[in-house]
Residue, then its C-alpha position, 0 to 999 in steps of 0.5 A: m861041359r862047355r862043349a856039351l852045351t855048345y853041341a846041344a845048342v847046335v842041335a837045337a838050332l838045326a832042329l829049328a831050321a828043319g822045321c821040327n817041333p822043339g821037343q824033337s831032335a833031328k837025326p844026324g845026316a837027315q835032310a831038312p824038308a823043303i819049306p813049302q812055297a806059299s800057294s797062290a790064292p784059290r781062284v774064285t769062280s763066280p756062280t754060274s748065272p742062269p741062262t738069260t731068256k728074252s723078255q716075252t712080250p705079250p702077244k698082240p690081240e687079234k683083229l676083231k672082224t666079221g664072224a667074231k663072237g664072244a665077250e670081247v665083241v660085246r665090249l666093242q659093241n657097248r663102246l661103239t654105242e657109248l660113243g654114239y655109233w649106231n650099232g643095234k643091240a650088243d649081242g656078242k656077234f660081229g655082223s654087218t651092223t657092227q661092221q657098219a659102226v666100225f666103218a663110221l668110227q674109222k671114218a671119223a678117226g681118219i684111218g683105214r676103212d677096212g671094217t676090222v678092229g686092229p691097233k689103230t681102231r682100238k686106239a680110236l675107241d680108247q680115245g673116244v673119237r667122235p665127229k663134230a657137228r656143224s649145226t648148233s640148234g634144232h633137229v638136223i640130219e648132217i651128211s658129211l661128204k668128206r667123211q661119208l657119215l650121216m649124223i643125227v644132231d640135236n641142238g649141236r649135239i650128235t646123238q647117232v652116227f651112221n656109215t653112209s655111202t653117197g654119190s660116187n661122182e662117176h658118170y653113168e648113162y640113163e635113158g640115153q643121157i649121161h649123168l653125174a652120180d653126185t650128192p649136191a651139197g646144201r641145206f634141204r628138208v625132207g619133203r616126202q617118204i615111202d614106207g617100203w621098197r621104191h623100185g626106182p629106175l636106178g635100183p631099189l630104195w628101202r623106205p626112202k626119205y627124199f630131201n632133194g628131188g629124187i635124192a633120199v636117205h634110204g636103206a640099201p643091201s650094200v653100204p660100202a665105206y666109200p662113195a658108191s651111190h647114184g646120188c642118194a645117201r645109203v644106210s643099212i637096212s637095219a639102220m633105216n628101220w631104226l630111223w623109221s621106228h624112232d621117227a628120227i627123220p620125220l617130214r620137214t626135217r632139215v638136212w645139211v649136206y656138206 
C-alpha cells in the first residue's frame, strides 16, 4: 500500500512537471514538452502619418496697371478719390487718368513712380498717405517741386492732389540763346488765362493759367512722373478741364511754388 501511494505520488509529480492537466497521466517514457519561452512584447508600430504638405501661401495679388478693368479697379479709383488724388469718375477702367492719380500717390509716399499698383503702392493706399500743405489760410495752389505735385489747398486743408511735371532744369536753345528750363520758386498770383490752345514757341499749352510771366499751369498730352517741361506746371488734359469747370484756379488765385 505504501509503495502504491509512493508510485502514484511520483506519477502525479511527473504529470505536473510535464505541464499536463492534473486529471491526465503521462505515458511512461514520454518526453515532457518543452516549456515555451516567454515571447517578447509585440512591436508597436506607429500609424503611418499622412504625407506632410508645405503650407500653401496665397498667391500675391497681381499688379494693377494701365489696361486693367473690373471691380478691383473701381475700389482703387474710389480709394484714390477718398484720399484726395484727383481721379475723375470711378469707371472700372485703369486708364491714363487713374495712372496720373497713382503717380501722385507714389510721389506723396516717396516710393517708385511707375504708375502701377504693387505691394508698396497698396500699402500707401492702406495707410492713407497724403501730402501736407504749407499754407494755412485762403485758397492757394501749392506746387511742390520736390514731390512734383500740384495741390488745391483751402484754409490749410488739401482738397485735391494732381500729378504735375515742372521744369526739367536742363538747358535748351531758343532764338539763338541758351535758357534754363526751370520753374522758379516763390509766391505768385494768376494774372491771365486762355480758354483753349495756346500754340507757344516752345509747344502747345491747353487752357493755360499764367502765374509768373510765361509760366503757367496748363494741360498737356504728356505728363510724366518726373520734371520734363520748359518751366510750366503740366497737368493732364482731363485734369485741366476739371480745374476750369470747377473754377478751381480763377484769376488772382495765389500760387505758391516751393
